[in-house]
C-alpha positions as CSV (number, residue, x, y, z in Angstrom):
1,M,22.6,19.7,4.5
2,D,19.6,21.9,4.5
3,M,17.3,20.3,7.4
4,S,14.5,23.1,7.5
5,P,11.1,21.8,6.7
6,Q,10.0,21.7,3.1
7,P,6.7,23.4,1.9
8,F,4.0,21.0,1.5
9,Q,3.6,19.9,-2.2
10,P,0.2,18.0,-3.0
11,L,0.5,15.0,-5.0
12,V,-2.5,16.4,-7.0
13,T,-3.1,20.0,-7.4
14,D,-6.6,19.9,-9.2
15,K,-9.4,19.9,-6.4
16,R,-11.8,17.8,-8.3
17,L,-9.3,15.2,-9.1
18,R,-8.2,15.1,-5.6
19,L,-11.8,14.6,-4.6
20,A,-12.4,11.9,-7.0
21,I,-9.2,10.0,-5.9
22,F,-10.2,10.3,-2.3
23,L,-13.8,8.9,-3.0
24,F,-12.0,5.9,-4.6
25,L,-10.0,5.5,-1.5
26,L,-13.1,5.8,0.8
27,T,-14.6,3.1,-1.3
28,A,-11.6,0.8,-0.8
29,M,-11.7,1.5,2.9
30,F,-15.4,0.9,3.1
31,M,-14.8,-2.5,1.2
32,A,-12.0,-3.6,3.7
33,T,-13.7,-2.4,6.9
34,L,-17.0,-3.8,5.9
35,D,-15.6,-7.3,5.3
36,N,-15.1,-8.4,8.8
37,Q,-18.5,-6.9,9.9
38,I,-20.6,-8.3,7.0
39,V,-19.4,-12.0,7.7
40,S,-20.5,-11.8,11.3
41,T,-24.1,-12.5,10.8
42,A,-23.6,-15.2,7.9
43,L,-21.2,-17.2,10.3
44,P,-23.7,-19.5,11.8
45,T,-25.0,-20.4,8.2
46,I,-21.4,-21.1,7.2
47,V,-20.9,-23.3,10.3
48,G,-24.2,-25.1,9.3
49,E,-22.7,-26.0,6.0
50,F,-19.1,-26.8,6.9
51,G,-19.5,-27.9,10.4
52,E,-16.5,-27.4,12.7
53,L,-17.8,-25.1,15.2
54,E,-14.5,-25.2,16.9
55,R,-13.0,-23.1,13.8
56,F,-15.9,-20.8,13.9
57,G,-13.6,-17.9,15.5
58,W,-10.9,-18.5,13.0
59,V,-12.9,-17.2,10.2
60,G,-12.6,-13.7,11.8
61,S,-9.2,-14.1,13.7
62,A,-7.3,-15.4,10.5
63,F,-8.4,-12.2,8.6
64,L,-7.4,-9.9,11.6
65,L,-4.2,-11.6,12.3
66,A,-3.1,-11.4,8.7
67,T,-4.2,-7.7,8.6
68,S,-2.3,-6.7,11.7
69,A,0.9,-8.6,10.7
70,V,1.6,-6.8,7.4
71,M,0.5,-3.2,8.3
72,P,4.0,-2.2,9.3
73,V,5.5,-3.6,6.2
74,Y,3.1,-2.0,3.7
75,G,3.7,1.4,5.4
76,K,7.5,1.0,4.8
77,L,7.0,-0.3,1.2
78,G,4.9,2.8,0.4
79,D,8.1,5.2,1.6
80,L,10.3,3.1,-0.6
81,F,8.4,2.6,-3.9
82,G,5.6,5.1,-3.8
83,R,2.1,4.8,-2.6
84,K,0.3,4.1,-5.7
85,Y,1.6,0.6,-6.7
86,V,1.6,-0.5,-3.0
87,M,-2.1,0.5,-2.6
88,I,-3.0,-1.3,-6.0
89,A,-1.3,-4.3,-4.8
90,A,-3.1,-4.3,-1.7
91,V,-6.6,-3.9,-3.6
92,T,-5.6,-6.6,-6.0
93,I,-4.8,-9.2,-3.1
94,F,-7.8,-8.2,-1.2
95,T,-10.1,-8.8,-4.3
96,I,-8.6,-12.0,-5.2
97,G,-8.9,-13.2,-1.7
98,S,-12.6,-12.4,-1.8
99,L,-12.9,-14.6,-4.9
100,L,-11.3,-17.5,-3.0
101,C,-13.5,-16.9,0.0
102,G,-16.5,-17.3,-2.3
103,L,-15.3,-20.3,-3.8
104,A,-14.3,-22.2,-0.5
105,W,-15.2,-25.9,-0.3
106,S,-14.6,-26.3,3.4
107,M,-13.8,-24.6,6.5
108,D,-10.1,-24.9,6.2
109,S,-10.2,-23.4,2.8
110,L,-12.2,-20.5,3.8
111,I,-9.8,-19.8,6.7
112,A,-6.9,-20.0,4.4
113,A,-8.7,-17.6,1.9
114,R,-9.4,-15.3,4.8
115,V,-5.7,-15.1,5.5
116,F,-4.9,-14.2,1.9
117,Q,-7.7,-11.7,1.9
118,G,-6.4,-10.1,5.3
119,L,-2.8,-9.6,3.5
120,G,-4.7,-7.2,1.2
121,G,-6.9,-5.7,3.9
122,G,-3.9,-4.6,6.0
123,G,-2.2,-2.8,3.0
124,I,-5.4,-1.0,2.2
125,M,-5.9,0.5,5.7
126,V,-2.5,1.7,6.1
127,S,-1.9,2.9,2.4
128,I,-5.2,4.9,2.4
129,F,-3.8,7.1,5.3
130,S,-0.4,7.5,3.5
131,V,-2.0,8.6,0.4
132,N,-4.1,11.1,2.3
133,A,-0.9,12.4,3.7
134,D,0.3,13.1,0.0
135,L,-2.9,14.5,-1.0
136,F,-3.8,17.0,1.6
137,E,-1.9,19.5,3.6
138,P,-1.9,18.9,7.4
139,R,-4.9,21.0,8.5
140,E,-7.1,19.8,5.5
141,R,-6.1,16.2,6.1
142,A,-7.6,16.3,9.6
143,R,-11.0,17.3,8.0
144,Y,-10.7,14.5,5.5
145,Q,-9.5,11.9,8.0
146,S,-12.7,12.5,9.9
147,Y,-14.7,11.3,6.7
148,S,-12.6,8.2,6.9
149,S,-13.7,7.6,10.5
150,L,-17.3,8.1,9.4
151,V,-16.8,5.4,6.8
152,I,-15.7,2.8,9.4
153,M,-18.6,3.9,11.6
154,A,-20.8,3.3,8.6
155,S,-19.3,-0.1,7.7
156,G,-20.0,-1.1,11.3
157,T,-23.5,0.0,11.2
158,V,-24.6,-1.8,7.9
159,G,-22.3,-4.5,7.6
160,P,-24.1,-7.2,9.9
161,T,-27.5,-6.1,8.3
162,I,-26.0,-6.3,4.7
163,G,-24.4,-9.8,5.6
164,G,-27.6,-11.1,7.1
165,V,-29.9,-10.0,4.1
166,M,-27.4,-11.3,1.4
167,S,-27.0,-14.5,3.3
168,D,-30.7,-15.0,3.5
169,L,-31.4,-13.9,-0.1
170,F,-28.4,-15.1,-2.1
171,G,-26.4,-17.4,0.3
172,W,-23.3,-16.7,2.3
173,R,-20.9,-17.0,-0.7
174,S,-22.6,-13.6,-2.1
175,I,-21.0,-11.5,0.9
176,F,-17.4,-12.3,-0.5
177,L,-18.2,-12.2,-4.2
178,V,-19.9,-8.7,-3.8
179,N,-16.4,-7.3,-3.6
180,L,-15.1,-8.4,-6.9
181,P,-17.1,-5.5,-8.9
182,I,-16.2,-3.0,-6.1
183,G,-12.6,-4.0,-6.1
184,I,-12.2,-4.0,-10.0
185,L,-13.8,-0.3,-9.9
186,V,-11.3,0.9,-7.3
187,L,-8.5,-0.6,-9.1
188,A,-9.5,1.0,-12.4
189,G,-10.1,4.4,-10.8
190,L,-6.6,4.4,-9.0
191,M,-4.7,3.3,-12.0
192,M,-6.1,6.0,-14.1
193,L,-6.2,8.9,-11.4
194,L,-3.6,8.5,-8.9
195,P,-0.1,9.6,-9.8
196,N,3.1,7.9,-8.3
197,R,5.5,9.8,-6.4
198,R,8.5,7.8,-5.8
199,P,10.4,9.1,-2.8
200,S,14.1,10.4,-3.5
201,R,15.4,8.9,-0.1
202,Q,15.7,5.3,0.3
203,P,14.8,4.2,3.8
204,K,16.1,0.9,5.2
205,I,13.3,-1.6,5.8
206,D,13.3,-3.7,8.9
207,Y,12.1,-6.7,7.0
208,M,13.5,-9.2,9.7
209,G,11.9,-7.1,12.5
210,A,8.4,-7.3,10.6
211,V,8.7,-11.0,9.9
212,L,9.8,-11.9,13.6
213,L,7.0,-9.7,15.0
214,A,4.5,-11.3,12.7
215,L,5.8,-14.9,13.7
216,A,5.4,-14.2,17.5
217,S,2.1,-12.7,17.1
218,T,1.0,-15.8,15.2
219,T,2.4,-18.3,17.6
220,V,0.4,-16.4,20.4
221,V,-2.9,-16.9,18.4
222,L,-2.1,-20.6,17.7
223,L,-1.4,-21.2,21.4
224,T,-4.8,-19.8,22.4
225,D,-6.4,-21.8,19.9
226,G,-4.2,-25.1,21.0
227,I,-7.2,-27.3,22.3
228,S,-9.0,-27.2,18.8
229,L,-5.8,-27.4,16.8
230,F,-3.7,-29.9,18.6
231,G,-6.2,-31.5,21.0
232,S,-4.6,-30.1,24.2
233,L,-2.6,-27.1,25.4
234,F,0.1,-29.5,26.7
235,S,0.7,-31.4,23.5
236,W,4.2,-31.6,21.9
237,E,2.7,-29.4,18.8
238,S,1.7,-26.6,21.5
239,F,5.1,-26.9,23.2
240,T,6.8,-26.6,19.5
241,V,4.6,-23.4,19.0
242,L,5.6,-22.1,22.4
243,A,9.3,-22.5,21.8
244,I,9.1,-21.1,18.3
245,G,7.1,-18.1,19.6
246,T,9.7,-17.5,22.4
247,A,12.7,-17.6,20.1
248,S,10.8,-15.3,17.6
249,A,10.3,-12.8,20.5
250,V,13.8,-12.9,21.7
251,A,15.3,-12.6,18.3
252,W,13.0,-9.6,17.6
253,V,14.2,-7.7,20.5
254,M,17.8,-8.4,19.4
255,V,17.0,-7.3,15.9
256,E,15.2,-4.1,16.9
257,R,18.0,-3.0,19.0
258,R,20.5,-2.9,16.0
259,A,18.0,-1.9,13.3
260,P,18.7,1.7,11.9
261,D,14.9,2.2,11.3
262,P,13.1,-0.4,13.6
263,I,9.5,-1.4,13.1
264,I,8.8,-0.5,16.7
265,P,11.7,1.2,18.7
266,L,12.3,-0.3,22.0
267,R,13.0,2.9,23.5
268,L,9.2,3.6,23.5
269,F,8.7,1.1,26.2
270,R,10.6,3.3,28.8
271,D,7.6,5.5,29.0
272,S,4.8,3.9,31.2
273,T,2.1,5.6,29.3
274,F,3.1,3.7,26.0
275,S,3.4,0.3,27.6
276,L,0.1,0.7,29.7
277,F,-1.7,1.8,26.6
278,L,-0.5,-1.2,24.7
279,I,-2.0,-3.4,27.4
280,V,-5.3,-1.3,27.2
281,S,-5.4,-1.7,23.4
282,L,-4.8,-5.4,23.4
283,M,-7.8,-5.8,25.8
284,T,-10.1,-3.5,24.2
285,G,-9.5,-5.0,21.1
286,G,-10.4,-8.3,22.4
287,V,-13.7,-7.1,23.8
288,A,-14.7,-4.6,20.9
289,I,-13.6,-6.2,17.7
290,G,-13.2,-9.8,18.9
291,M,-16.9,-9.8,20.3
292,V,-18.7,-8.9,17.0
293,N,-19.0,-12.6,15.6
294,Y,-20.0,-14.1,19.0
295,F,-22.8,-11.5,19.4
296,A,-24.1,-12.5,16.0
297,L,-23.9,-16.2,17.1
298,F,-25.4,-15.4,20.4
299,L,-28.4,-13.7,18.8
300,Q,-29.1,-16.4,16.2
301,T,-28.8,-19.4,18.5
302,T,-30.4,-18.2,21.7
303,T,-33.2,-15.9,20.2
304,G,-34.0,-17.6,17.0
305,L,-33.3,-14.4,15.0
306,T,-32.7,-14.6,11.4
307,P,-29.4,-13.4,10.0
308,T,-31.2,-10.2,8.8
309,G,-32.8,-9.8,12.1
310,A,-29.7,-10.3,14.2
311,G,-27.8,-7.8,11.8
312,L,-30.3,-5.1,12.8
313,F,-29.3,-5.3,16.4
314,F,-25.8,-4.2,15.5
315,I,-27.4,-0.7,14.7
316,A,-27.2,-0.2,18.6
317,V,-23.8,-1.2,18.9
318,T,-22.6,1.1,16.2
319,G,-25.0,3.9,17.4
320,G,-23.3,3.8,20.8
321,I,-20.0,3.8,19.3
322,V,-20.8,6.8,17.4
323,V,-22.2,8.9,20.5
324,G,-19.6,7.6,22.8
325,S,-16.7,8.5,20.5
326,L,-18.0,11.9,19.4
327,S,-18.9,12.7,23.1
328,A,-15.4,11.7,24.4
329,G,-13.6,13.5,21.5
330,R,-15.3,16.7,22.2
331,L,-14.8,16.4,25.9
332,I,-11.1,15.6,25.7
333,S,-10.7,18.4,23.4
334,I,-12.2,20.7,26.0
335,T,-10.7,19.5,29.1
336,G,-7.4,18.0,27.7
337,R,-8.0,14.8,29.9
338,Y,-8.3,11.4,28.3
339,K,-7.7,9.0,31.4
340,P,-11.2,9.5,32.6
341,F,-12.8,8.4,29.4
342,V,-10.5,5.2,29.2
343,V,-11.5,4.3,32.8
344,A,-15.2,5.0,32.1
345,G,-15.3,2.9,29.0
346,L,-13.7,0.0,30.5
347,V,-15.8,0.2,33.7
348,M,-18.9,0.1,31.6
349,N,-17.6,-2.6,29.5
350,V,-17.2,-4.8,32.5
351,V,-20.5,-4.2,33.6
352,T,-22.0,-4.8,30.2
353,L,-20.3,-8.2,29.7
354,L,-21.4,-9.4,33.2
355,I,-25.0,-8.4,32.1
356,F,-24.7,-10.4,29.1
357,S,-23.4,-13.4,30.8
358,Q,-26.8,-13.4,32.7
359,L,-29.0,-13.2,29.7
360,H,-30.8,-16.4,28.8
361,A,-32.8,-18.0,25.8
362,G,-36.1,-16.2,27.1
363,S,-34.4,-12.7,27.5
364,S,-36.4,-9.8,26.2
365,L,-35.0,-8.5,22.8
366,V,-35.5,-5.0,24.0
367,L,-33.2,-5.8,26.9
368,V,-30.8,-7.3,24.5
369,A,-30.9,-4.2,22.4
370,L,-30.1,-1.8,25.4
371,V,-27.3,-3.8,26.5
372,M,-25.7,-3.9,23.1
373,L,-26.1,-0.1,23.0
374,M,-24.2,-0.1,26.4
375,Q,-21.5,-2.2,24.6
376,G,-21.1,0.4,21.9
377,L,-21.1,3.3,24.2
378,S,-18.4,1.7,26.3
379,V,-16.3,1.0,23.3
380,G,-16.9,4.6,21.8
381,L,-15.8,6.3,25.0
382,G,-12.5,4.8,24.9
383,Q,-11.4,3.9,21.5
384,Q,-9.7,7.3,20.7
385,A,-7.7,7.6,23.9
386,P,-5.0,5.0,23.1
387,V,-3.9,6.8,19.8
388,I,-4.1,10.3,21.4
389,G,-2.2,9.1,24.5
390,V,0.8,7.5,23.0
391,Q,1.0,10.1,20.2
392,N,1.3,12.7,22.9
393,A,3.8,10.6,25.1
394,V,6.4,9.8,22.7
395,P,8.9,12.1,20.6
396,R,7.4,13.6,17.3
397,A,9.8,11.2,15.3
398,D,8.4,8.4,16.8
399,V,4.6,9.1,16.4
400,G,4.1,6.8,13.5
401,S,5.7,3.9,15.0
402,A,3.7,4.5,18.3
403,T,0.6,4.6,16.4
404,G,1.3,1.5,14.4
405,A,2.1,-0.5,17.6
406,V,-1.3,0.6,19.3
407,T,-2.9,-0.5,15.9
408,L,-1.0,-3.8,16.1
409,T,-2.0,-4.7,19.6
410,R,-5.6,-3.8,19.0
411,M,-5.9,-6.0,16.0
412,G,-3.9,-8.8,17.7
413,G,-5.9,-8.7,20.8
414,A,-9.1,-9.2,18.6
415,A,-7.4,-12.2,16.8
416,I,-6.3,-13.8,20.3
417,A,-9.7,-13.2,22.0
418,I,-11.7,-14.6,19.1
419,S,-9.6,-17.9,19.6
420,I,-10.1,-18.0,23.3
421,Y,-13.8,-17.2,22.7
422,G,-14.3,-20.1,20.4
423,A,-12.2,-22.5,22.5
424,V,-14.8,-21.6,25.5
425,I,-17.9,-22.0,23.3
426,T,-16.5,-25.4,21.9
427,A,-15.7,-26.8,25.2
428,F,-19.0,-26.2,26.8
429,M,-20.9,-27.3,23.7
430,H,-18.9,-30.5,23.4
431,G,-20.9,-33.5,23.9
432,V,-24.4,-31.7,24.1
433,T,-27.1,-34.1,22.8
434,I,-30.7,-33.1,21.9
435,P,-33.4,-35.5,21.0
436,G,-34.2,-35.1,17.2
437,V,-31.1,-33.2,16.5
438,D,-28.2,-34.9,14.9
439,N,-25.5,-32.4,15.8
440,V,-26.3,-29.3,17.6
441,T,-23.4,-27.3,16.4
442,T,-24.1,-27.6,12.7
443,L,-27.5,-26.1,12.9
444,T,-28.0,-23.2,10.6
445,P,-30.6,-20.5,11.6
446,D,-33.0,-21.7,9.1
447,Q,-32.9,-25.4,10.3
448,L,-33.1,-24.1,14.0
449,A,-36.3,-22.2,13.2
450,K,-37.8,-25.3,11.7
451,L,-37.2,-27.5,14.8
452,P,-40.1,-28.4,17.0
453,E,-40.5,-25.9,19.9
454,A,-39.0,-28.1,22.6
455,A,-36.0,-29.0,20.7
456,R,-35.4,-25.3,19.6
457,L,-35.6,-24.1,23.2
458,A,-33.2,-27.0,24.2
459,V,-30.7,-25.8,21.7
460,A,-31.0,-22.0,22.7
461,D,-30.6,-23.2,26.4
462,A,-27.5,-25.3,25.5
463,Y,-25.9,-22.2,23.7
464,A,-26.9,-19.7,26.5
465,R,-25.1,-22.0,29.0
466,A,-21.9,-22.0,26.8
467,F,-22.0,-18.2,26.3
468,E,-22.1,-17.4,30.2
469,P,-18.5,-18.4,30.6
470,M,-17.6,-16.7,27.4
471,F,-19.0,-13.4,28.4
472,L,-17.2,-13.8,31.8
473,T,-14.0,-14.5,30.1
474,A,-14.5,-11.2,28.0
475,A,-15.4,-9.3,31.3
476,G,-12.1,-10.6,32.8
477,L,-10.2,-9.1,29.6
478,A,-11.9,-5.8,30.2
479,G,-10.8,-6.0,33.8
480,V,-7.2,-6.3,32.9
481,G,-7.5,-3.4,30.5
482,L,-9.3,-1.5,33.4
483,I,-6.4,-2.0,35.9
484,A,-3.8,-0.9,33.3
485,A,-6.0,2.5,32.5
486,L,-6.2,3.1,36.4
487,M,-2.5,3.1,36.4
488,L,-2.0,5.7,33.7
489,K,-0.7,9.1,34.7
490,P,-3.3,11.9,34.8
491,V,-1.9,13.6,31.7
492,R,-3.4,16.8,30.4
493,L,-3.1,17.3,26.5
494,P,-1.4,20.7,25.6
495,S,-3.6,23.4,24.0
496,A,-2.6,24.7,20.8
497,G,-0.6,27.4,22.1
498,E,1.5,25.2,24.5
499,R,4.5,23.1,23.8
500,K,4.4,19.4,24.7
501,G,6.3,18.8,27.9
């Protein structure tokens, strides 16, 4: 059997057609990545309509959890059936999910719709990178992947601002319904322009491993939100979830040992670099992605900013991410060292979150913007290293699995942290009463602005006191990631002319 590498054959040979397909892919990516950012500044308004502040975090974590759970499955399905129809299915699910979110009648129905939407979002993210691999040869692919990164950064910059403006002008439902024409446009473009290449080989899909991994991840998130869901962490429901999660994790290990093509090969855990970076990724996901919604809530409840005004502050965060990421990428390329940037990013993250915990209702907005810029810089400095590190540490045949594992832990960390933050905020806001305010937790930004000055300041102070322990919790998560980062080996990445050791 001939094992020599086959020359690359692009799925589309016409350059203009490839560019057109790529633009449709970027549009789909922008839609999927924008969604979790655009909802952040509208969440206080949603809570004001539906109530149930304790479920606030689930609007974000439900989407992230569903997204991370299906990522490995979509990758395998693309290998089996071809990228085109898997990508089309993902965009269709996401678009229908957006419609369901826009039609939601309660917080529970919105959370359920976000789960459905996330099932499509995860497929979009994975399938786009797989289609790019079919369209472009390796060197050219690296250049086009950088454009994908710019789209992700752009969605982070404009998402909260767009969400705030649309929420103010057209109501919060518009932030979901706007995906309908975009999704239909993308579907039409992909159906007409993207060819389907069905692979000749038939890989064996580790369905059981994927299901068990998703089930174990879900139970972890349910446990972190046990107080709001079940009334107590020590209820029989919580113990049932714990038992299901433990059984799923044990079964997953047993299945992965025997699977011919496991979702995550267990042999990867023998390398400390892989295991430590999973911890780093889990914690950084919690303090980077998981904090987005709560920054928006903090700004609108403690400073009285409108959704539009709060959205503008996220430009500082994303600007910091861009500067930190580009600087770290350039310096890692020159020095070959990634550990110093992981450590520096997490040290800065701990400091930033500790400063946030000391901010109060009367804090200067200039100071808040500077601290948010620091948060962005800290995230940007360390965000590339986990993927670079594990790809360098594992055998070439396992690069895809290792990269998927880092993505899973990052998204899973965000979902878990969102639930933890929500539980902390709810616990400290429970029982807060302010004269002239029926229910503090159901106030929309518009209603808050119309309160008498004394009542508005009382609400802002109450939220500021609740946010202090939440930011301290986030600093603790960053601290755990920092300990793992300090334990990393001082590896130097090989240069172009060297072999990987």
